[in-house]
N, C-alpha and C positions, 0 to 999 in steps of 0.2 A: 405567054406572059402578057398581061394587060399592057397596052401601049404606054400608059402613064406610070408604070412601075418605077422607071428611072426618075421621073419628076417627083414621085413620092419619096424616094430615097434622098434626093437632093434637099427637099424641104425638111425632111427628118434630120438630116445631117446638120443643116444650118441651125435648127432649133436645138439640137444636142450640143452643138458648139457654143451656143449662147449660154446654155446651162453650165457647161464646163468652165467657161471663162468667169462665171460668178464665183468659182472656188479657186481658180488659178492664182497663185502668188498670194493667197489669203489663208495660208496655214490650215488646209483642210485636215479633217481627221483621217488617220491612216491605220490600217490593220494589216497584219500578215496572214495570208491564206494558209490553210492547212497543207501539210506535205511539201513544204518549200515551194509552193506555187507562186510566190512573189507577193508584192503588196497590193492592196486595194484601198481606194479612198472613198470618202462619202460622195465625191464627185462622180466616180465610176458608177456607184449605185444609183445616184439621182439621174444620171444620163440614161442608164439602162432602164430604169422604171419608166421614164418618159418615152423612150423609144418603143418599149414593149406595149405600152398603152396605145400610142399613136399608130404603130405599124400593124399590130394585131387587130385593132379596131377597123383599120382600112382593108385588111386582107385576112379575115378570120379563118379562112381555110388553109392558110400557109402555115408550115411548121416554123419552129423557133429554135435556133441554136445561138446562144450568146455566152461569152466568157463569164458573165456575171449572173447567169440564171441557172438553176438546177436543170440538168438535161432531162428532157422528156422524150422517151423513145418513140412516141407517136409521130415525131417529125420524120422518121424513116419511111413512113407510109404516105407522107404528104407529097402531092405532085410538085409543089414549090415549097421552099424553105428559106426564111431569113437567116443569114449568117452574119453575126453582129459582134463587133468589138467596140464597146461604148467609148473607151479611151485606150488607144494603142500607144504604148510608150508611157505607162503610168509612172515609172521611176523618173522620167524626164519631167512629167507634169508635177510631181512632188518637188522636184528640184527647181521649179520655176522656169524650166527651159521651154522654148516655143516649139520643139520638135515632136509634139504629140498629135495624134489624129483621131478622128471618128471614122471607123471603117464599117461600111454597110454594104451587104450584097444579098442577092436573091439567087438561089439555086433552083434550077428546073431539073428534076432527076438528080444526076451527079454533076451537072454542068452549071457554072455561073453564067447568068444571062443579063444581069444588071448590077452595076457597082458604082459606089461613090466613096472616095477617101477625102475627108475634109480636115484641114488644119486650121482651126479657128484663130489661133494666135498669130498666124501668118496670112490669113485671108486667102488661102489656097484651096481650090476644090478641083479634084480630078474625077472624071466620070467616064463611063463606057457602058454601052449596051452590046449584046451579042453580035448584032449585025451592023454596028456603026463604028466610027472612029473613036479613039481615045482623045480626051480633051483635058486641058488645064485652064480653068477660068474661061471656058468657052472656046479656046483656041486649040486646033488639032495639034497633037504632039507626035513625035517619032523618036526612036532611040538613036544612039550614036552609030557611027560606022568604024569605030576604032578597031585596030587589029589586036592580036593577042598580046604582043610585047608591050608592057607598060600599061595595060588596061586597068582602069580603076574599078575595084570590086568592093561593094558594100557588104561587109560581113563582120561577124564577131571573130575574136582571136582564134578560137578553136578551128575555124575553117582553114587556117594557114599552118596548122600543125603538119609537119612533114609526113606523118602517118597517112594523111589523106592524099598524098601526091606521089606519082611515080618519080623516082630519082630525087633530084635536087628540088629546092623550093621553086615555085612557079615565078616567072618574070612579071608578076602582077603587083599593083599597088593597092593596099588595103585601106579602106575608109569605113566610117561608121556613122550611122544615124540611129536614134533610139527607137523609132517606130518602124517595125518591119513592113507594115502596109505602105508607109512613106518610101521606104527603100525601093520597093517595086515600082512606085510611081516615078521616083527619081531616075531609074533606069529607063522607064517608058518615055521620059521627056529628054533623055540624052545627057543629063547632067553627070551621070555616072554610067559606066559601061556594062556592069553586071551586078547581080547580087547573088549571094551564095549562103546557104545554111547547111551545115553537116549534122545538125540536130533535128529531131522530129519537129515539125511546125504545126501548130494548132490551126485548124481551118479558119477560125475567126480572125487570125492575124494576116492571112494571105488570100482569103477569098476575093475580096474586092480588088486588091492590088494585082492579083493574077490576071483578072480579065482586062484591067486597064493596060497592063504590060503586053498582054497578048494582042489586043486590038491596036496597040501602037506599032506592033511588028516584032515583038520579042517571042522567043521560044521559052515556054514555062514548063518545067518538068521537076520530078523528084530526082534524087541522086542517081537512080538507075536509068534516067532518061525517059521515064514513063509520064504520060499525061496525068495531071492531077485530077482527083475525084473528090467531090464535096458531098456534104450531108451523108457521111459515112458513119458507121457505128462508133468507130474509134475517134472520129473528128481530128485525126492526125494525118499529115503527109510524111513520107519518108525522106525528110530533107527537102532542099529546094535549090534549083539552078535557074536563073532568069537572065537572059542575054539575047542580043540579036542572033539569028541562027548560026552564022559562021563562027562567031566568038563562043557561043554555047557549045558548038562541036569541039572547038579547041580546048575548052575548059574540061569538058567531060572526058576527052581523050587523055588529058594530062593527069587526071585524078586516078587514084588507086581504084580499080574496078569495084563497084558497089554491088553486093549481092542482090540480085533482083528477086526479093522474096515475094510472097503473095501480095497482090494488090490489097489496098485498104478494104476492110470488110464493109459490106453494104448494109 
């Protein structure tokens, strides 16, 4: 990875954030994606176009995987690949909430090596590189040391359905934030204790946040406890558990065993 890849992502995220804010709370055009894939706005598309032009011009040999771009299978053969969510938390963006983010990452092989999650409406920027600390606005961050009882878990309501847990409901407190990338960062900085998704997670939602959480000191796995892989053919992970190691172990032990199917296709 070129030494300045992280700096490139930071510059790109800030420029993307400025574009997003031009549309935020200004009634942007909204369309529904096919197959119930959720809404997309003119801001998503404008941010994506800017990022693709800027980043691919800077690294023409890198692959490209973005929520708002047609998938190009050529990325699977690239040594490095951008993994991009132009606006994560589009519904929050449409509603005028500040909890949306720009999520940018670079994969080398199947591993994330540089990551930025930027929340332009809150002036928050989380960063990490493979061999460095996780930071928020330049300050090193670390997760909480909360025990299992009463831990606050960022998740959607389906994660607390009793079907996913052994016996009674877990002694955990559920909270929610609209951007999945931001949820991982909030755990990385210790404002919440864990994040959990029982649904398949798109790579562009979790790539950047997964490295930030891992470099802060969290364990980041799928529901079967396997390390995540990126730039895969499916671009999906089999759910998500992110927490400091001891709490991660307690959560996965309390959950209904998840069938460890084949790893994501390469």
